[in-house]
C-alpha positions, 0 to 999 in steps of 0.5 A: 689227560690231567698232566697235559691239562696241568702243564698247559695250564702252566704254560698258559701262566708263564706266557701271561707273566712274560706279556705282561712284562713285555708289556710293562717293558715296552711302556717304559722304554716308549715313554722314555725314548719319547721324553729324549725326542727319539720315540718308537712308533710300533711300542704302543701298537705291539703293547696293545696286540700283547694286552690283548692277549694277556687280558684273555689268558689271564681271564682263563687263569682267573676262571680256574680258581674258585671264587672268581664268580660267586655270590657267597653271601647270598648262596651259602644261606641255601641248602646244599642241593640248591648250592650245587645246582645253582653252581652248575647253573652258572657254568653252563650259562657261562659256557653259553656265553662263552661259546658265543665269543668263540663263534662271533670272535672267529668272524670277528678275525676273519672281517678284520683280516684285510686291515693292518696295523701300519707300524707292525705290519701284521693283521689286526686279526692277531688282536681280535683272534685273542677273544675266540682262543682265550674264549676257548680256553675259558670253556675248557677250564669252565668244563672241567671246574664243571665235571668237579662240581657234578661230581662232588658229593652232595653231602660235601658240597658245603665244606667246599 
């Protein structure tokens, strides 16, 4: 299972990097073509779709890192037991908030299905789908980190 998760994480990083590169090419090309008087009308909308997906995939990549959310200056002064309890509490709160994003994100997708990006001739729901999908991935990553936090012995907590 760990191998599958780490493989997925690597694939997610590759996709996020490709999206970033694609956005860079689209925006640069659109600017050049606009300057020479031949604008690429669909480039801005394609960059918008790629940007939405890159943001939520990139957020999941950031959630996997150890230092994304933390107030070390204050929390590190507490005893190990309180540090561990706060860490677990914060991760549970994050999971709850991300669950809200999943539920309401899917409602946005369903409600916006008829709205179309005119230059691309696709539903705007392809943009808003990044919210629940990315939030779901962040829930998985946060759950993995939560399990690691729970498994970490109390005496090792301050050495993290």
